[in-house]
PyMOL Python script that loads the backbone (N, CA, C, O; Angstrom):
from pymol import cmd

cmd.read_pdbstr("""\
ATOM      1  N   UNK A   1    -130.966 -44.813 108.348  1.00  0.00           N
ATOM      2  CA  UNK A   1    -131.114 -46.424 108.581  1.00  0.00           C
ATOM      3  C   UNK A   1    -129.265 -47.000 107.883  1.00  0.00           C
ATOM      4  O   UNK A   1    -128.379 -47.592 108.501  1.00  0.00           O
ATOM      5  N   UNK A   2    -129.280 -46.462 106.278  1.00  0.00           N
ATOM      6  CA  UNK A   2    -127.941 -47.097 105.621  1.00  0.00           C
ATOM      7  C   UNK A   2    -126.459 -45.778 106.532  1.00  0.00           C
ATOM      8  O   UNK A   2    -125.411 -46.366 106.799  1.00  0.00           O
ATOM      9  N   UNK A   3    -126.479 -44.894 106.743  1.00  0.00           N
ATOM     10  CA  UNK A   3    -125.469 -44.405 108.236  1.00  0.00           C
ATOM     11  C   UNK A   3    -125.468 -45.297 109.056  1.00  0.00           C
ATOM     12  O   UNK A   3    -124.572 -46.141 109.027  1.00  0.00           O
ATOM     13  N   UNK A   4    -126.682 -45.349 110.192  1.00  0.00           N
ATOM     14  CA  UNK A   4    -126.660 -45.904 110.913  1.00  0.00           C
ATOM     15  C   UNK A   4    -125.609 -47.600 110.589  1.00  0.00           C
ATOM     16  O   UNK A   4    -124.648 -47.872 111.309  1.00  0.00           O
ATOM     17  N   UNK A   5    -125.959 -48.322 109.673  1.00  0.00           N
ATOM     18  CA  UNK A   5    -125.688 -49.289 109.831  1.00  0.00           C
ATOM     19  C   UNK A   5    -124.014 -49.609 108.869  1.00  0.00           C
ATOM     20  O   UNK A   5    -123.419 -50.648 108.584  1.00  0.00           O
ATOM     21  N   UNK A   6    -123.753 -48.278 108.635  1.00  0.00           N
ATOM     22  CA  UNK A   6    -121.996 -48.318 108.538  1.00  0.00           C
ATOM     23  C   UNK A   6    -121.230 -47.732 109.406  1.00  0.00           C
ATOM     24  O   UNK A   6    -120.006 -47.628 109.336  1.00  0.00           O
ATOM     25  N   UNK A   7    -122.279 -47.144 110.653  1.00  0.00           N
ATOM     26  CA  UNK A   7    -121.145 -46.594 111.782  1.00  0.00           C
ATOM     27  C   UNK A   7    -121.050 -47.653 112.962  1.00  0.00           C
ATOM     28  O   UNK A   7    -120.291 -47.582 113.929  1.00  0.00           O
ATOM     29  N   UNK A   8    -122.136 -48.820 112.637  1.00  0.00           N
ATOM     30  CA  UNK A   8    -122.171 -49.977 113.490  1.00  0.00           C
ATOM     31  C   UNK A   8    -121.062 -50.475 112.711  1.00  0.00           C
ATOM     32  O   UNK A   8    -120.091 -50.034 113.326  1.00  0.00           O
ATOM     33  N   UNK A   9    -120.672 -51.062 111.829  1.00  0.00           N
ATOM     34  CA  UNK A   9    -119.652 -51.815 110.697  1.00  0.00           C
ATOM     35  C   UNK A   9    -118.443 -51.313 110.781  1.00  0.00           C
ATOM     36  O   UNK A   9    -117.421 -51.999 110.773  1.00  0.00           O
ATOM     37  N   UNK A  10    -118.497 -49.640 110.900  1.00  0.00           N
ATOM     38  CA  UNK A  10    -117.022 -49.303 110.766  1.00  0.00           C
ATOM     39  C   UNK A  10    -117.055 -49.206 111.930  1.00  0.00           C
ATOM     40  O   UNK A  10    -116.303 -50.180 111.952  1.00  0.00           O
ATOM     41  N   UNK A  11    -117.240 -48.901 113.307  1.00  0.00           N
ATOM     42  CA  UNK A  11    -116.606 -48.641 114.704  1.00  0.00           C
ATOM     43  C   UNK A  11    -116.520 -50.004 115.754  1.00  0.00           C
ATOM     44  O   UNK A  11    -117.112 -50.164 116.821  1.00  0.00           O
ATOM     45  N   UNK A  12    -115.438 -51.045 114.958  1.00  0.00           N
ATOM     46  CA  UNK A  12    -116.555 -52.759 115.206  1.00  0.00           C
ATOM     47  C   UNK A  12    -115.034 -53.039 114.928  1.00  0.00           C
ATOM     48  O   UNK A  12    -114.368 -52.625 113.979  1.00  0.00           O
ATOM     49  N   UNK A  13    -114.458 -54.198 116.445  1.00  0.00           N
ATOM     50  CA  UNK A  13    -113.769 -54.342 116.276  1.00  0.00           C
ATOM     51  C   UNK A  13    -112.734 -55.506 115.125  1.00  0.00           C
ATOM     52  O   UNK A  13    -111.567 -55.543 114.733  1.00  0.00           O
ATOM     53  N   UNK A  14    -114.339 -56.558 114.882  1.00  0.00           N
ATOM     54  CA  UNK A  14    -113.858 -57.437 114.075  1.00  0.00           C
ATOM     55  C   UNK A  14    -113.833 -56.861 112.017  1.00  0.00           C
ATOM     56  O   UNK A  14    -112.937 -56.935 111.176  1.00  0.00           O
ATOM     57  N   UNK A  15    -114.969 -56.449 111.962  1.00  0.00           N
ATOM     58  CA  UNK A  15    -115.302 -55.678 110.461  1.00  0.00           C
ATOM     59  C   UNK A  15    -114.848 -53.887 110.296  1.00  0.00           C
ATOM     60  O   UNK A  15    -115.079 -53.189 109.308  1.00  0.00           O
ATOM     61  N   UNK A  16    -114.111 -53.425 111.663  1.00  0.00           N
ATOM     62  CA  UNK A  16    -114.146 -51.627 111.250  1.00  0.00           C
ATOM     63  C   UNK A  16    -113.372 -51.495 110.531  1.00  0.00           C
ATOM     64  O   UNK A  16    -112.987 -52.235 109.626  1.00  0.00           O
ATOM     65  N   UNK A  17    -113.013 -50.414 110.890  1.00  0.00           N
ATOM     66  CA  UNK A  17    -111.473 -49.813 110.821  1.00  0.00           C
ATOM     67  C   UNK A  17    -111.540 -48.947 109.307  1.00  0.00           C
ATOM     68  O   UNK A  17    -112.479 -48.924 108.511  1.00  0.00           O
ATOM     69  N   UNK A  18    -110.145 -48.219 109.206  1.00  0.00           N
ATOM     70  CA  UNK A  18    -110.238 -47.648 108.073  1.00  0.00           C
ATOM     71  C   UNK A  18    -109.845 -48.510 106.344  1.00  0.00           C
ATOM     72  O   UNK A  18    -109.810 -48.192 105.155  1.00  0.00           O
ATOM     73  N   UNK A  19    -109.655 -49.511 107.049  1.00  0.00           N
ATOM     74  CA  UNK A  19    -109.237 -51.063 105.573  1.00  0.00           C
ATOM     75  C   UNK A  19    -110.936 -52.004 105.325  1.00  0.00           C
ATOM     76  O   UNK A  19    -111.233 -52.749 104.391  1.00  0.00           O
ATOM     77  N   UNK A  20    -111.831 -51.588 106.596  1.00  0.00           N
ATOM     78  CA  UNK A  20    -112.360 -52.570 106.703  1.00  0.00           C
ATOM     79  C   UNK A  20    -112.679 -53.657 107.095  1.00  0.00           C
ATOM     80  O   UNK A  20    -113.799 -54.166 107.152  1.00  0.00           O
ATOM     81  N   UNK A  21    -110.997 -54.330 107.580  1.00  0.00           N
ATOM     82  CA  UNK A  21    -110.575 -55.312 107.801  1.00  0.00           C
ATOM     83  C   UNK A  21    -110.390 -55.293 109.748  1.00  0.00           C
ATOM     84  O   UNK A  21    -109.496 -56.070 110.083  1.00  0.00           O
ATOM     85  N   UNK A  22    -110.871 -54.775 110.615  1.00  0.00           N
ATOM     86  CA  UNK A  22    -111.035 -54.409 112.460  1.00  0.00           C
ATOM     87  C   UNK A  22    -110.536 -53.485 112.271  1.00  0.00           C
ATOM     88  O   UNK A  22    -109.916 -53.016 111.317  1.00  0.00           O
ATOM     89  N   UNK A  23    -110.957 -52.969 113.810  1.00  0.00           N
ATOM     90  CA  UNK A  23    -110.345 -51.743 113.864  1.00  0.00           C
ATOM     91  C   UNK A  23    -109.176 -52.081 114.676  1.00  0.00           C
ATOM     92  O   UNK A  23    -109.415 -53.001 115.459  1.00  0.00           O
ATOM     93  N   UNK A  24    -108.054 -51.645 114.728  1.00  0.00           N
ATOM     94  CA  UNK A  24    -106.725 -51.511 114.901  1.00  0.00           C
ATOM     95  C   UNK A  24    -106.425 -51.223 116.135  1.00  0.00           C
ATOM     96  O   UNK A  24    -106.773 -50.111 116.532  1.00  0.00           O
ATOM     97  N   UNK A  25    -105.565 -52.306 117.257  1.00  0.00           N
ATOM     98  CA  UNK A  25    -105.256 -51.696 118.680  1.00  0.00           C
ATOM     99  C   UNK A  25    -105.386 -50.795 118.914  1.00  0.00           C
ATOM    100  O   UNK A  25    -105.294 -50.166 117.860  1.00  0.00           O
ATOM    101  N   UNK A  26    -105.623 -49.964 119.918  1.00  0.00           N
ATOM    102  CA  UNK A  26    -105.028 -49.099 119.913  1.00  0.00           C
ATOM    103  C   UNK A  26    -104.809 -48.036 119.131  1.00  0.00           C
ATOM    104  O   UNK A  26    -103.746 -47.421 119.220  1.00  0.00           O
ATOM    105  N   UNK A  27    -105.850 -47.650 118.200  1.00  0.00           N
ATOM    106  CA  UNK A  27    -106.221 -46.884 117.359  1.00  0.00           C
ATOM    107  C   UNK A  27    -106.951 -45.350 117.828  1.00  0.00           C
ATOM    108  O   UNK A  27    -107.331 -45.547 118.982  1.00  0.00           O
ATOM    109  N   UNK A  28    -107.215 -44.285 117.533  1.00  0.00           N
ATOM    110  CA  UNK A  28    -108.211 -43.480 118.103  1.00  0.00           C
ATOM    111  C   UNK A  28    -109.000 -43.370 117.027  1.00  0.00           C
ATOM    112  O   UNK A  28    -108.778 -43.624 115.843  1.00  0.00           O
ATOM    113  N   UNK A  29    -110.092 -42.900 117.664  1.00  0.00           N
ATOM    114  CA  UNK A  29    -111.451 -42.336 116.860  1.00  0.00           C
ATOM    115  C   UNK A  29    -111.278 -41.068 116.475  1.00  0.00           C
ATOM    116  O   UNK A  29    -111.309 -40.124 117.264  1.00  0.00           O
ATOM    117  N   UNK A  30    -111.086 -40.965 115.253  1.00  0.00           N
ATOM    118  CA  UNK A  30    -111.376 -39.369 114.834  1.00  0.00           C
ATOM    119  C   UNK A  30    -112.377 -39.084 114.477  1.00  0.00           C
ATOM    120  O   UNK A  30    -112.941 -40.119 114.123  1.00  0.00           O
ATOM    121  N   UNK A  31    -113.483 -37.596 114.230  1.00  0.00           N
ATOM    122  CA  UNK A  31    -114.716 -37.465 113.251  1.00  0.00           C
ATOM    123  C   UNK A  31    -114.142 -37.323 112.346  1.00  0.00           C
ATOM    124  O   UNK A  31    -114.969 -37.256 111.436  1.00  0.00           O
ATOM    125  N   UNK A  32    -112.729 -37.177 111.784  1.00  0.00           N
ATOM    126  CA  UNK A  32    -112.612 -37.013 110.442  1.00  0.00           C
ATOM    127  C   UNK A  32    -112.583 -39.190 109.769  1.00  0.00           C
ATOM    128  O   UNK A  32    -112.707 -39.792 108.702  1.00  0.00           O
ATOM    129  N   UNK A  33    -112.406 -39.443 110.845  1.00  0.00           N
ATOM    130  CA  UNK A  33    -112.402 -41.010 110.076  1.00  0.00           C
ATOM    131  C   UNK A  33    -114.046 -41.300 109.479  1.00  0.00           C
ATOM    132  O   UNK A  33    -114.416 -41.687 108.370  1.00  0.00           O
ATOM    133  N   UNK A  34    -114.891 -40.908 110.810  1.00  0.00           N
ATOM    134  CA  UNK A  34    -116.364 -41.366 110.033  1.00  0.00           C
ATOM    135  C   UNK A  34    -116.728 -40.577 109.257  1.00  0.00           C
ATOM    136  O   UNK A  34    -117.654 -40.939 108.530  1.00  0.00           O
ATOM    137  N   UNK A  35    -116.105 -39.000 109.045  1.00  0.00           N
ATOM    138  CA  UNK A  35    -116.580 -38.216 107.902  1.00  0.00           C
ATOM    139  C   UNK A  35    -116.389 -38.886 106.643  1.00  0.00           C
ATOM    140  O   UNK A  35    -117.235 -38.652 105.780  1.00  0.00           O
ATOM    141  N   UNK A  36    -114.989 -40.054 106.228  1.00  0.00           N
ATOM    142  CA  UNK A  36    -114.694 -40.460 105.985  1.00  0.00           C
ATOM    143  C   UNK A  36    -115.375 -41.560 105.018  1.00  0.00           C
ATOM    144  O   UNK A  36    -115.478 -41.583 103.792  1.00  0.00           O
ATOM    145  N   UNK A  37    -115.839 -42.542 106.101  1.00  0.00           N
ATOM    146  CA  UNK A  37    -116.877 -43.761 105.824  1.00  0.00           C
ATOM    147  C   UNK A  37    -117.662 -43.232 105.219  1.00  0.00           C
ATOM    148  O   UNK A  37    -117.999 -43.634 104.106  1.00  0.00           O
ATOM    149  N   UNK A  38    -118.187 -42.138 105.819  1.00  0.00           N
ATOM    150  CA  UNK A  38    -120.360 -42.087 105.341  1.00  0.00           C
ATOM    151  C   UNK A  38    -119.468 -40.997 104.023  1.00  0.00           C
ATOM    152  O   UNK A  38    -118.613 -40.631 104.829  1.00  0.00           O
ATOM    153  N   UNK A  39    -119.260 -40.628 103.366  1.00  0.00           N
ATOM    154  CA  UNK A  39    -118.918 -40.240 102.735  1.00  0.00           C
ATOM    155  C   UNK A  39    -119.318 -40.658 101.255  1.00  0.00           C
ATOM    156  O   UNK A  39    -118.404 -41.364 100.829  1.00  0.00           O
ATOM    157  N   UNK A  40    -120.380 -40.496 100.236  1.00  0.00           N
ATOM    158  CA  UNK A  40    -120.196 -41.411  99.374  1.00  0.00           C
ATOM    159  C   UNK A  40    -121.368 -41.972  99.370  1.00  0.00           C
ATOM    160  O   UNK A  40    -121.965 -42.283  98.340  1.00  0.00           O
ATOM    161  N   UNK A  41    -121.996 -42.229 101.103  1.00  0.00           N
ATOM    162  CA  UNK A  41    -123.042 -43.379 100.861  1.00  0.00           C
ATOM    163  C   UNK A  41    -124.249 -43.125 100.375  1.00  0.00           C
ATOM    164  O   UNK A  41    -124.732 -42.039 100.694  1.00  0.00           O
ATOM    165  N   UNK A  42    -124.924 -43.888  99.630  1.00  0.00           N
ATOM    166  CA  UNK A  42    -126.539 -43.374  98.889  1.00  0.00           C
ATOM    167  C   UNK A  42    -126.719 -42.625  99.355  1.00  0.00           C
ATOM    168  O   UNK A  42    -127.035 -43.078 100.455  1.00  0.00           O
ATOM    169  N   UNK A  43    -126.811 -41.205  99.435  1.00  0.00           N
ATOM    170  CA  UNK A  43    -128.397 -40.024  99.944  1.00  0.00           C
ATOM    171  C   UNK A  43    -127.728 -39.577 100.995  1.00  0.00           C
ATOM    172  O   UNK A  43    -128.431 -39.138 101.904  1.00  0.00           O
ATOM    173  N   UNK A  44    -125.896 -39.545 101.234  1.00  0.00           N
ATOM    174  CA  UNK A  44    -125.617 -38.834 101.642  1.00  0.00           C
ATOM    175  C   UNK A  44    -124.849 -37.342 100.964  1.00  0.00           C
ATOM    176  O   UNK A  44    -123.972 -37.819 100.243  1.00  0.00           O
ATOM    177  N   UNK A  45    -124.822 -36.915 100.932  1.00  0.00           N
ATOM    178  CA  UNK A  45    -124.408 -35.466 100.867  1.00  0.00           C
ATOM    179  C   UNK A  45    -123.206 -35.289 100.824  1.00  0.00           C
ATOM    180  O   UNK A  45    -122.299 -35.566 100.039  1.00  0.00           O
ATOM    181  N   UNK A  46    -123.386 -34.387 102.535  1.00  0.00           N
ATOM    182  CA  UNK A  46    -122.457 -34.304 103.403  1.00  0.00           C
ATOM    183  C   UNK A  46    -122.568 -34.366 104.727  1.00  0.00           C
ATOM    184  O   UNK A  46    -123.721 -34.213 105.130  1.00  0.00           O
ATOM    185  N   UNK A  47    -121.639 -34.563 105.651  1.00  0.00           N
ATOM    186  CA  UNK A  47    -121.854 -34.712 106.764  1.00  0.00           C
ATOM    187  C   UNK A  47    -121.498 -33.381 107.267  1.00  0.00           C
ATOM    188  O   UNK A  47    -120.810 -32.667 106.536  1.00  0.00           O
ATOM    189  N   UNK A  48    -121.879 -32.939 108.441  1.00  0.00           N
ATOM    190  CA  UNK A  48    -121.842 -31.575 108.813  1.00  0.00           C
ATOM    191  C   UNK A  48    -121.014 -31.723 110.680  1.00  0.00           C
ATOM    192  O   UNK A  48    -120.375 -30.860 111.282  1.00  0.00           O
ATOM    193  N   UNK A  49    -121.257 -32.665 110.978  1.00  0.00           N
ATOM    194  CA  UNK A  49    -120.618 -32.749 112.233  1.00  0.00           C
ATOM    195  C   UNK A  49    -120.735 -34.395 112.922  1.00  0.00           C
ATOM    196  O   UNK A  49    -121.592 -35.156 112.474  1.00  0.00           O
ATOM    197  N   UNK A  50    -119.925 -34.783 113.885  1.00  0.00           N
ATOM    198  CA  UNK A  50    -119.442 -35.936 114.806  1.00  0.00           C
ATOM    199  C   UNK A  50    -119.013 -35.691 116.133  1.00  0.00           C
ATOM    200  O   UNK A  50    -117.943 -35.196 116.487  1.00  0.00           O
ATOM    201  N   UNK A  51    -119.799 -36.021 116.715  1.00  0.00           N
ATOM    202  CA  UNK A  51    -119.416 -35.718 118.019  1.00  0.00           C
ATOM    203  C   UNK A  51    -119.180 -37.301 118.454  1.00  0.00           C
ATOM    204  O   UNK A  51    -119.510 -38.044 117.529  1.00  0.00           O
ATOM    205  N   UNK A  52    -118.691 -38.015 119.630  1.00  0.00           N
ATOM    206  CA  UNK A  52    -118.573 -39.239 120.258  1.00  0.00           C
ATOM    207  C   UNK A  52    -118.949 -39.419 121.439  1.00  0.00           C
ATOM    208  O   UNK A  52    -118.131 -38.851 122.163  1.00  0.00           O
ATOM    209  N   UNK A  53    -119.817 -39.944 122.094  1.00  0.00           N
ATOM    210  CA  UNK A  53    -120.125 -40.088 123.671  1.00  0.00           C
ATOM    211  C   UNK A  53    -119.423 -41.504 123.842  1.00  0.00           C
ATOM    212  O   UNK A  53    -119.569 -42.485 123.113  1.00  0.00           O
ATOM    213  N   UNK A  54    -118.667 -41.388 124.915  1.00  0.00           N
ATOM    214  CA  UNK A  54    -117.492 -42.611 125.721  1.00  0.00           C
ATOM    215  C   UNK A  54    -119.159 -43.138 126.593  1.00  0.00           C
ATOM    216  O   UNK A  54    -119.984 -42.296 126.950  1.00  0.00           O
ATOM    217  N   UNK A  55    -119.320 -44.400 126.760  1.00  0.00           N
ATOM    218  CA  UNK A  55    -120.182 -44.737 127.970  1.00  0.00           C
ATOM    219  C   UNK A  55    -119.366 -46.088 128.200  1.00  0.00           C
ATOM    220  O   UNK A  55    -118.654 -46.422 127.253  1.00  0.00           O
ATOM    221  N   UNK A  56    -119.369 -46.801 129.173  1.00  0.00           N
ATOM    222  CA  UNK A  56    -119.175 -47.832 129.828  1.00  0.00           C
ATOM    223  C   UNK A  56    -118.653 -48.942 129.698  1.00  0.00           C
ATOM    224  O   UNK A  56    -117.438 -48.848 129.528  1.00  0.00           O
ATOM    225  N   UNK A  57    -119.311 -50.705 129.705  1.00  0.00           N
ATOM    226  CA  UNK A  57    -120.201 -51.442 129.157  1.00  0.00           C
ATOM    227  C   UNK A  57    -121.553 -51.270 129.637  1.00  0.00           C
ATOM    228  O   UNK A  57    -122.317 -51.588 128.725  1.00  0.00           O
ATOM    229  N   UNK A  58    -122.052 -50.982 130.454  1.00  0.00           N
ATOM    230  CA  UNK A  58    -123.306 -50.771 131.108  1.00  0.00           C
ATOM    231  C   UNK A  58    -124.611 -49.762 130.722  1.00  0.00           C
ATOM    232  O   UNK A  58    -125.772 -49.669 131.121  1.00  0.00           O
ATOM    233  N   UNK A  59    -123.684 -48.984 129.619  1.00  0.00           N
ATOM    234  CA  UNK A  59    -124.159 -47.577 128.894  1.00  0.00           C
ATOM    235  C   UNK A  59    -124.193 -46.349 129.505  1.00  0.00           C
ATOM    236  O   UNK A  59    -124.946 -45.394 129.316  1.00  0.00           O
ATOM    237  N   UNK A  60    -122.976 -46.551 130.511  1.00  0.00           N
ATOM    238  CA  UNK A  60    -123.441 -44.870 131.150  1.00  0.00           C
ATOM    239  C   UNK A  60    -122.269 -44.251 130.553  1.00  0.00           C
ATOM    240  O   UNK A  60    -121.363 -44.822 129.945  1.00  0.00           O
ATOM    241  N   UNK A  61    -122.404 -42.975 130.808  1.00  0.00           N
ATOM    242  CA  UNK A  61    -121.884 -41.617 129.820  1.00  0.00           C
ATOM    243  C   UNK A  61    -120.821 -41.603 131.038  1.00  0.00           C
ATOM    244  O   UNK A  61    -120.832 -41.687 132.266  1.00  0.00           O
ATOM    245  N   UNK A  62    -119.714 -41.417 129.773  1.00  0.00           N
ATOM    246  CA  UNK A  62    -118.573 -40.927 130.673  1.00  0.00           C
ATOM    247  C   UNK A  62    -117.685 -40.025 130.352  1.00  0.00           C
ATOM    248  O   UNK A  62    -116.658 -40.237 129.708  1.00  0.00           O
ATOM    249  N   UNK A  63    -118.197 -38.587 130.962  1.00  0.00           N
ATOM    250  CA  UNK A  63    -117.642 -37.539 130.027  1.00  0.00           C
ATOM    251  C   UNK A  63    -118.708 -36.943 129.209  1.00  0.00           C
ATOM    252  O   UNK A  63    -119.896 -37.266 129.188  1.00  0.00           O
ATOM    253  N   UNK A  64    -117.915 -35.725 128.321  1.00  0.00           N
ATOM    254  CA  UNK A  64    -118.233 -34.884 127.557  1.00  0.00           C
ATOM    255  C   UNK A  64    -118.597 -35.659 126.035  1.00  0.00           C
ATOM    256  O   UNK A  64    -117.821 -36.496 125.574  1.00  0.00           O
ATOM    257  N   UNK A  65    -119.509 -35.379 125.528  1.00  0.00           N
ATOM    258  CA  UNK A  65    -119.133 -35.600 123.750  1.00  0.00           C
ATOM    259  C   UNK A  65    -118.603 -35.087 123.535  1.00  0.00           C
ATOM    260  O   UNK A  65    -118.753 -33.873 123.671  1.00  0.00           O
ATOM    261  N   UNK A  66    -117.123 -35.893 122.812  1.00  0.00           N
ATOM    262  CA  UNK A  66    -116.088 -35.244 122.031  1.00  0.00           C
ATOM    263  C   UNK A  66    -115.666 -35.491 120.531  1.00  0.00           C
ATOM    264  O   UNK A  66    -116.159 -36.541 120.119  1.00  0.00           O
ATOM    265  N   UNK A  67    -114.835 -34.779 119.516  1.00  0.00           N
ATOM    266  CA  UNK A  67    -114.405 -35.350 118.451  1.00  0.00           C
ATOM    267  C   UNK A  67    -113.373 -36.149 118.192  1.00  0.00           C
ATOM    268  O   UNK A  67    -112.934 -36.260 117.047  1.00  0.00           O
ATOM    269  N   UNK A  68    -112.920 -36.729 119.118  1.00  0.00           N
ATOM    270  CA  UNK A  68    -112.105 -37.937 118.800  1.00  0.00           C
ATOM    271  C   UNK A  68    -111.490 -38.593 120.116  1.00  0.00           C
ATOM    272  O   UNK A  68    -110.846 -37.977 120.965  1.00  0.00           O
ATOM    273  N   UNK A  69    -111.812 -39.997 120.137  1.00  0.00           N
ATOM    274  CA  UNK A  69    -111.822 -40.734 121.174  1.00  0.00           C
ATOM    275  C   UNK A  69    -110.461 -41.615 121.625  1.00  0.00           C
ATOM    276  O   UNK A  69    -110.351 -42.786 121.262  1.00  0.00           O
ATOM    277  N   UNK A  70    -109.276 -40.856 122.572  1.00  0.00           N
ATOM    278  CA  UNK A  70    -108.184 -41.966 122.810  1.00  0.00           C
ATOM    279  C   UNK A  70    -108.888 -43.747 122.980  1.00  0.00           C
ATOM    280  O   UNK A  70    -109.988 -44.063 123.434  1.00  0.00           O
ATOM    281  N   UNK A  71    -108.085 -44.409 122.582  1.00  0.00           N
ATOM    282  CA  UNK A  71    -107.866 -46.062 122.129  1.00  0.00           C
ATOM    283  C   UNK A  71    -107.043 -46.309 123.321  1.00  0.00           C
ATOM    284  O   UNK A  71    -106.085 -45.588 123.041  1.00  0.00           O
ATOM    285  N   UNK A  72    -106.746 -46.857 124.507  1.00  0.00           N
ATOM    286  CA  UNK A  72    -105.521 -48.057 124.913  1.00  0.00           C
ATOM    287  C   UNK A  72    -104.738 -48.634 124.166  1.00  0.00           C
ATOM    288  O   UNK A  72    -105.294 -49.271 123.271  1.00  0.00           O
ATOM    289  N   UNK A  73    -103.770 -48.660 124.179  1.00  0.00           N
ATOM    290  CA  UNK A  73    -103.048 -49.673 123.089  1.00  0.00           C
ATOM    291  C   UNK A  73    -103.323 -51.413 122.879  1.00  0.00           C
ATOM    292  O   UNK A  73    -103.234 -52.103 121.863  1.00  0.00           O
ATOM    293  N   UNK A  74    -103.667 -51.751 124.207  1.00  0.00           N
ATOM    294  CA  UNK A  74    -104.682 -53.537 124.317  1.00  0.00           C
ATOM    295  C   UNK A  74    -106.218 -53.175 123.416  1.00  0.00           C
ATOM    296  O   UNK A  74    -106.919 -54.184 123.337  1.00  0.00           O
ATOM    297  N   UNK A  75    -106.646 -52.307 122.949  1.00  0.00           N
ATOM    298  CA  UNK A  75    -108.180 -51.720 123.446  1.00  0.00           C
ATOM    299  C   UNK A  75    -108.655 -51.731 121.918  1.00  0.00           C
ATOM    300  O   UNK A  75    -108.134 -50.862 121.219  1.00  0.00           O
ATOM    301  N   UNK A  76    -109.581 -52.601 121.294  1.00  0.00           N
ATOM    302  CA  UNK A  76    -110.246 -51.825 120.288  1.00  0.00           C
ATOM    303  C   UNK A  76    -112.007 -51.279 120.593  1.00  0.00           C
ATOM    304  O   UNK A  76    -112.803 -51.673 121.445  1.00  0.00           O
ATOM    305  N   UNK A  77    -112.174 -50.137 119.401  1.00  0.00           N
ATOM    306  CA  UNK A  77    -113.596 -49.398 120.544  1.00  0.00           C
ATOM    307  C   UNK A  77    -114.539 -50.522 119.878  1.00  0.00           C
ATOM    308  O   UNK A  77    -114.265 -51.527 119.223  1.00  0.00           O
ATOM    309  N   UNK A  78    -115.485 -50.084 120.207  1.00  0.00           N
ATOM    310  CA  UNK A  78    -116.530 -51.564 120.050  1.00  0.00           C
ATOM    311  C   UNK A  78    -118.068 -50.553 119.800  1.00  0.00           C
ATOM    312  O   UNK A  78    -118.293 -49.787 120.736  1.00  0.00           O
ATOM    313  N   UNK A  79    -119.151 -50.515 118.558  1.00  0.00           N
ATOM    314  CA  UNK A  79    -120.120 -49.609 118.877  1.00  0.00           C
ATOM    315  C   UNK A  79    -121.197 -49.375 120.025  1.00  0.00           C
ATOM    316  O   UNK A  79    -121.292 -50.417 120.673  1.00  0.00           O
ATOM    317  N   UNK A  80    -121.929 -48.516 120.445  1.00  0.00           N
ATOM    318  CA  UNK A  80    -123.191 -48.787 121.667  1.00  0.00           C
ATOM    319  C   UNK A  80    -124.501 -48.746 120.973  1.00  0.00           C
ATOM    320  O   UNK A  80    -125.286 -49.670 120.759  1.00  0.00           O
ATOM    321  N   UNK A  81    -124.571 -47.596 120.692  1.00  0.00           N
ATOM    322  CA  UNK A  81    -125.975 -46.891 120.435  1.00  0.00           C
ATOM    323  C   UNK A  81    -125.441 -45.846 119.021  1.00  0.00           C
ATOM    324  O   UNK A  81    -124.431 -45.240 119.380  1.00  0.00           O
ATOM    325  N   UNK A  82    -125.681 -45.618 118.113  1.00  0.00           N
ATOM    326  CA  UNK A  82    -125.833 -44.292 117.123  1.00  0.00           C
ATOM    327  C   UNK A  82    -126.976 -43.794 117.364  1.00  0.00           C
ATOM    328  O   UNK A  82    -127.977 -44.511 117.348  1.00  0.00           O
ATOM    329  N   UNK A  83    -127.049 -42.200 117.687  1.00  0.00           N
ATOM    330  CA  UNK A  83    -127.676 -40.618 116.631  1.00  0.00           C
ATOM    331  C   UNK A  83    -127.585 -40.273 115.729  1.00  0.00           C
ATOM    332  O   UNK A  83    -126.587 -39.717 115.270  1.00  0.00           O
ATOM    333  N   UNK A  84    -128.500 -40.471 115.234  1.00  0.00           N
ATOM    334  CA  UNK A  84    -128.297 -40.360 113.740  1.00  0.00           C
ATOM    335  C   UNK A  84    -129.604 -38.801 113.121  1.00  0.00           C
ATOM    336  O   UNK A  84    -130.643 -39.202 112.597  1.00  0.00           O
ATOM    337  N   UNK A  85    -129.432 -37.327 113.235  1.00  0.00           N
ATOM    338  CA  UNK A  85    -130.099 -36.810 112.673  1.00  0.00           C
ATOM    339  C   UNK A  85    -129.522 -35.954 111.207  1.00  0.00           C
ATOM    340  O   UNK A  85    -128.425 -35.629 110.752  1.00  0.00           O
ATOM    341  N   UNK A  86    -130.895 -35.826 110.821  1.00  0.00           N
ATOM    342  CA  UNK A  86    -131.078 -35.903 109.294  1.00  0.00           C
ATOM    343  C   UNK A  86    -131.689 -34.618 109.261  1.00  0.00           C
ATOM    344  O   UNK A  86    -132.683 -34.228 109.874  1.00  0.00           O
ATOM    345  N   UNK A  87    -130.377 -33.545 107.825  1.00  0.00           N
ATOM    346  CA  UNK A  87    -131.486 -31.975 108.264  1.00  0.00           C
ATOM    347  C   UNK A  87    -131.793 -31.936 106.233  1.00  0.00           C
ATOM    348  O   UNK A  87    -132.508 -31.067 105.733  1.00  0.00           O
TER     349      UNK A  87
END
""", "prot")
cmd.dss("prot")
cmd.show_as("cartoon", "prot")
cmd.util.cbc("prot")
cmd.orient("prot")
């Protein structure tokens, strides 16, 4: 639950981004950004893998899961749904 909450906060146009001041327009999402955001959370020893699945506004998948998501210069990302697997 802590990890999901952090992901929704991090990949957010208002509260997200590397500085927690809102996701910058046009900045892609990299799995390394998520690794950094999750490191140090209570109960997280390490993050093994991060993949992104791009969806449209209706939640329909667009393409395969990827390690980074390009963002158009006039666009910011927003979380839809996160799946966290704990081992």
